[in-house]
C-alpha positions in Angstrom: 15.2 3.9 15.9 18.6 2.9 17.3 21.4 2.6 14.8 22.1 -1.0 15.7 18.5 -2.0 15.1 18.5 -0.3 11.7 21.2 -2.7 10.5 19.6 -5.7 12.2 16.2 -5.0 10.5 17.8 -4.5 7.1 19.7 -7.7 7.5 16.8 -9.8 8.7 14.4 -8.3 6.1 16.8 -9.2 3.4 17.1 -12.8 4.6 13.3 -13.0 4.9 12.7 -11.8 1.4 15.3 -14.2 0.1 13.8 -17.1 2.0 16.9 -17.7 4.1 15.8 -16.6 7.5 15.9 -19.1 10.4 12.9 -19.5 12.9 14.9 -17.8 15.6 15.8 -14.8 13.3 12.1 -14.6 12.2 11.1 -14.3 15.8 13.5 -11.5 16.3 12.4 -9.8 13.2 8.7 -10.1 14.2 9.5 -8.4 17.5 11.4 -5.5 15.9 8.6 -5.1 13.3 6.0 -4.7 16.1 8.3 -2.5 18.2 8.9 0.0 15.4 5.5 -0.4 13.7 6.9 -1.6 10.4 4.0 -3.9 9.5 3.0 -1.7 6.6 6.6 -1.7 5.3 6.7 -5.5 5.4 3.3 -5.8 3.6 4.6 -3.5 0.9 7.7 -5.5 0.3 5.6 -8.6 -0.2 3.5 -6.8 -2.9 5.3 -7.1 -6.2 3.2 -4.4 -7.9 3.8 -1.9 -5.1 7.5 -2.8 -5.2 7.8 -2.2 -8.9 5.9 1.0 -8.8 8.1 2.5 -6.2 11.3 1.1 -7.6 10.6 3.2 -10.7 10.2 6.1 -8.4 13.5 5.2 -6.6 15.4 5.2 -9.8 14.9 9.0 -10.0 17.2 9.4 -7.0 21.0 9.4 -7.0 21.7 6.2 -5.1 24.7 7.6 -3.1 22.9 10.9 -2.1 19.7 9.1 -1.4 21.5 6.6 0.9 23.2 9.5 2.7 19.7 11.1 3.2 18.5 7.9 4.7 21.5 7.7 7.0 21.0 11.3 8.1 17.5 10.4 9.2 18.7 7.4 11.3 21.6 9.4 12.6 24.6 8.1 10.6 26.9 9.6 7.9 28.9 8.3 5.1 32.7 8.8 5.5 33.8 11.8 3.4 36.7 9.9 2.0 35.3 6.8 0.4 37.1 4.7 -2.2 35.6 3.8 -5.5 36.1 0.1 -4.7 34.2 0.4 -1.4 31.3 2.2 -3.1 31.1 -0.5 -5.8 30.7 -3.0 -3.0 27.6 -1.2 -1.9 26.2 -1.1 -5.4 26.7 -4.8 -5.7 24.8 -5.7 -2.6 22.1 -8.3 -3.3 19.0 -6.7 -4.9 16.8 -7.7 -2.1 18.8 -5.5 0.3 18.5 -2.6 -2.1 14.8 -3.1 -2.0 14.8 -2.8 1.7 17.0 0.3 1.8 14.9 1.9 -0.9 11.7 1.3 1.0 13.2 2.4 4.3 14.3 5.5 2.6 10.8 6.3 1.4 9.2 5.5 4.7 11.6 7.6 6.8 12.7 10.4 4.4 9.5 11.1 2.5 7.2 10.3 5.6 9.5 11.2 8.5 6.6 11.4 11.0 5.1 8.1 9.9 1.9 9.8 8.5 -1.0 7.4 8.2 -1.3 5.9 4.7 -4.4 7.2 3.1 -6.7 6.6 0.1 -6.3 3.8 -2.3 -2.9 2.7 -1.1 -4.2 2.0 2.4 -7.2 0.1 0.9 -4.8 -2.0 -1.2 -2.7 -2.8 1.8 -5.7 -3.9 3.8 -6.7 -6.2 0.9 -3.3 -7.7 0.5 -3.5 -8.9 4.1 -6.9 -10.6 3.7 -6.2 -13.5 1.3 -7.9 -16.3 3.3 -7.7 -20.1 3.3 -10.5 -22.1 4.9 -9.6 -25.7 5.8 -12.0 -28.6 5.8 -13.0 -27.9 9.4 -13.7 -24.3 8.5 -10.6 -23.1 10.3 -9.7 -19.7 8.7 -6.1 -18.7 7.9 -4.9 -15.3 6.7 -2.2 -16.2 4.2 -0.5 -12.9 3.4 0.7 -12.3 7.0 2.5 -15.7 6.9 1.6 -16.4 10.6 0.0 -19.7 9.8 3.0 -21.1 7.8 4.0 -23.6 10.6 0.5 -25.1 10.7 0.3 -25.4 6.9 3.7 -27.0 6.8 2.4 -29.7 9.3 -0.2 -30.5 6.7 2.4 -30.7 3.9 1.3 -27.4 2.4 4.0 -24.9 1.4 3.2 -21.2 1.8 5.3 -18.6 0.0 4.2 -15.1 1.1 6.5 -13.2 -1.2 5.5 -14.6 -4.6 2.0 -15.5 -3.1 1.9 -19.2 -3.9 0.2 -22.0 -2.0 1.7 -25.4 -2.9 -0.1 -28.7 -2.2 2.3 -31.0 -4.1 3.7 -32.4 -0.9 0.4 -33.1 0.7 -0.1 -36.9 1.3 -3.2 -38.7 2.6 -6.7 -39.6 1.8 -9.3 -37.1 0.8 -11.5 -38.0 3.8 -8.7 -37.0 6.1 -7.9 -33.6 4.7 -11.1 -32.7 2.9 -11.8 -29.6 0.8 -10.2 -26.3 1.2 -11.5 -22.9 0.0 -9.1 -20.1 -1.1 -10.6 -16.6 -1.1 -8.8 -13.9 -3.0 -10.1 -10.3 -2.4 -10.2 -7.4 -4.7 -6.9 -5.9 -5.7 -4.5 -8.9 -5.9 -3.8 -12.3 -7.5 -2.9 -15.6 -5.9 -1.4 -18.8 -7.3 -2.2 -22.4 -6.2 -0.3 -25.5 -7.2 -2.7 -28.4 -6.6 -1.6 -31.8 -5.3 -1.4 -33.2 -8.9 0.9 -30.4 -10.1 -1.9 -28.4 -11.8 -1.3 -24.7 -11.6 -4.1 -22.2 -11.0 -3.8 -18.4 -10.8 -6.9 -16.7 -9.3 -7.8 -13.2 -10.3 -9.0 -10.5 -8.0 -12.3 -11.0 -6.2 -12.4 -14.8 -6.8 -12.6 -18.0 -4.7 -11.9 -21.6 -5.4 -13.0 -24.7 -3.5 -10.8 -27.8 -4.1 -9.7 -31.1 -2.4 -6.4 -30.8 -0.6 -5.6 -34.2 -2.3 -7.2 -34.6 -5.7 -8.8 -37.9 -6.5 -7.1 -40.7 -8.5 -10.1 -41.1 -10.9 -11.6 -37.6 -11.0 -10.2 -34.2 -10.2 -12.7 -31.4 -9.5 -12.6 -27.8 -8.3 -15.3 -25.1 -7.9 -14.7 -21.6 -9.1 -16.4 -18.2 -8.5 -14.7 -15.4 -10.3 -11.8 -15.8 -12.7 -8.8 -18.1 -12.9 -6.2 -19.3 -15.4 -5.6 -23.1 -15.4 -2.5 -25.1 -16.5 -3.8 -28.6 -15.9 -1.4 -31.5 -15.4 -2.4 -34.2 -17.9 -3.7 -37.5 -16.5 -5.5 -39.8 -18.9 -7.1 -41.7 -16.0 -8.4 -38.7 -14.1 -10.2 -36.0 -16.1 -10.1 -32.5 -14.5 -13.3 -30.5 -14.0 -13.9 -26.8 -13.3 -17.4 -26.3 -12.0 -18.9 -22.8 -12.5 -22.3 -21.5 -11.6 -24.1 -22.8 -14.7 -21.5 -24.9 -16.5 -18.7 -27.4 -16.1 -15.4 -27.5 -18.0 -13.9 -31.0 -18.6 -10.2 -31.3 -19.5 -7.4 -33.8 -19.6 -4.4 -31.6 -19.8 -4.5 -28.0 -21.2 -4.3 -24.3 -20.5 -7.4 -22.2 -20.4 -9.1 -19.2 -18.7 -12.4 -19.2 -17.0 -14.3 -16.0 -16.2 -17.5 -16.4 -14.2 -18.2 -13.4 -12.0 -21.6 -12.9 -10.5 -21.7 -9.2 -11.5 -20.9 -9.9 -15.2 -23.6 -10.6 -17.7 -21.3 -13.0 -19.6 -19.3 -16.0 -18.5 -16.4 -17.0 -20.8 -14.2 -20.0 -21.2 -11.2 -19.3 -23.4 -8.9 -22.1 -24.6 -5.1 -21.4 -25.2 -3.9 -25.0 -25.8 -5.2 -28.5 -25.8 -8.9 -29.4 -25.8 -11.8 -28.9 -23.4 -15.5 -29.7 -23.3 -17.9 -27.1 -21.9 -20.9 -28.8 -20.5 -24.2 -27.0 -19.7 -27.7 -28.2 -18.9 -28.7 -29.2 -22.4 -25.5 -28.5 -24.4 -22.0 -29.9 -24.7 -19.4 -27.8 -26.7 -15.9 -28.9 -27.5 -13.4 -26.1 -27.9 -10.1 -26.0 -29.9 -7.2 -23.6 -29.2 -8.2 -20.0 -29.9 -11.9 -20.6 -29.4 -14.1 -19.0 -26.7 -17.4 -20.3 -25.3 -19.8 -17.6 -24.1 -22.7 -17.8 -21.7 -25.0 -14.9 -21.2 -27.2 -14.8 -18.0 -26.5 -18.5 -17.6 -27.5 -19.5 -21.1 -25.1 -20.7 -23.9 -25.0 -18.2 -26.7 -22.2 -19.7 -28.9 -18.5 -20.0 -29.4 -16.2 -17.7 -31.3 -12.6 -17.5 -32.6 -10.6 -15.0 -30.6 -7.0 -14.0 -29.8 -6.7 -15.6 -26.4 -3.9 -13.3 -25.1 -6.0 -10.3 -24.3 -8.2 -12.5 -22.2 -5.3 -13.5 -20.0 -3.6 -10.1 -20.0 -4.4 -9.8 -16.3 -1.7 -12.4 -15.7 0.8 -9.8 -17.0 -0.5 -6.9 -14.9 -2.6 -5.3 -17.7 -6.2 -4.4 -18.4 -7.2 -5.3 -21.9 -10.2 -3.6 -23.5 -11.4 -4.5 -27.0 -14.3 -2.4 -28.1 -15.6 -2.7 -24.5 -18.4 -0.8 -23.1 -17.5 1.7 -20.4 -19.7 -0.1 -17.8 -17.7 -3.3 -18.3 -14.4 -1.3 -18.0 -15.6 0.2 -14.8 -16.5 -3.2 -13.3 -12.9 -4.4 -14.0 -11.5 -1.3 -12.4 -13.8 -1.6 -9.4 -12.8 -5.2 -8.9 -9.1 -4.4 -8.9 -9.0 -1.1 -7.0 -11.8 -2.0 -4.7 -13.8 1.2 -5.2 -17.3 1.9 -6.3 -17.5 3.7 -9.8 -20.8 4.7 -11.1 -22.1 6.5 -14.2 -24.1 9.7 -13.7 -25.7 9.5 -17.1 -26.9 6.4 -19.0 -25.3 7.6 -22.3 -21.9 7.2 -20.7 -22.3 3.4 -20.9 -22.5 3.6 -24.7 -18.8 4.7 -24.9 -16.4 2.0 -26.0 -12.7 1.6 -25.2 -9.9 -0.4 -26.9 -6.4 -0.7 -25.7 -4.1 -1.9 -22.9 -3.6 -0.2 -19.5 -1.1 -1.4 -16.9 -2.8 -2.3 -13.7 0.2 -1.7 -11.5 -0.3 2.0 -11.6 -2.6 4.1 -9.3 -6.3 4.4 -9.9 -5.9 8.2 -10.5 -3.5 7.5 -13.4 -5.9 5.0 -15.0 -8.8 7.4 -14.8 -6.7 10.1 -16.4 -5.9 7.8 -19.3 -9.6 7.1 -19.8 -10.4 10.8 -19.6 -7.8 11.5 -22.3 -9.4 8.8 -24.6 -13.0 10.0 -24.4 -15.1 13.0 -23.4 -15.6 11.9 -19.9 -14.7 13.2 -16.4 -14.3 11.3 -13.2 -14.9 12.9 -9.8 -15.2 11.7 -6.2 -18.3 11.9 -4.1 -19.2 10.1 -0.8 -16.4 7.5 -1.0 -17.1 6.5 -4.6 -16.2 7.7 -8.0 -18.7 9.1 -10.5 -18.2 9.6 -14.2 -20.1 12.0 -16.6 -19.8 13.1 -20.2 -18.2 16.5 -20.8 -18.5 18.7 -23.8 -15.4 20.1 -25.5 
């Protein structure tokens, strides 16, 4: 890489991450990214979890020595006589540029030959580039790459690739003109949507939501498969409905969590604030804050008082397990890390776990934590993970 291009890429990446890049500069950056095969680097910089994980790693290095190592790789050196004031200037550069320098350091120093990314990190990167939006005419857009931003802007939809937000609040027009959109979030990531009325929705991994680009003035309705957290904008004249597979949730303005995965035996609606009605085929249940309605295999089994926070811990990058069977734990891990995990013995499923585990760490670390908690052992076979009981 030519010295001049190193500085240009750093400068343009910093502007891009800060949202200050011009269309012309973006075109130049895209060309340089393709020329030097930096697509994976850019994808990493847009992944908050990957950024935070590697920033913790970056803090182990002496900043000045590490920067010198980076310059050695790209063919430059720091002057031997460098004043304290000038070095303070480098330390005070905007954090976004430090991110870029740090990532370039890891890419070029730790992987000088550009080795292919393998294992779970490669899978996570591929997933992070596959968040898709289907428009009313079934046109498909890949959101994480940001290539469809111009077209979305023409519809009044704002796309933020860095924080991963899709904002419909500036969309204007009749429902019949814009129609329903479908957002598909793959395993391994989250995505936020601000609907046209200001309602905020965060979709968990392996989820999809179908919704009108412009919500109706008398009724607002979305369709969910998977899990999502809702912060509904209150409107007395237009109740808000979340349609699941076997139930409907009716609200006016409140915050709640809906979990309705096909591979889970239970579906749950957990209320944090306000009031909601959960409507099933023959039953209507009104929830108050701290209450959770539970369906099992499509049938209502009751409501219970819970601490809502563990059920929305995924919003804070955590797995929360409260006396949870191992088979349920493994489904959550499989959904996030996009890997098949199976039990070799039936008795393994009877093990229960309680506690929090951060989900911004690698799968290997998570499995090690589980192994330290119970007499189990994970091992890999034929592109999937197996678990068995072990004797002390």
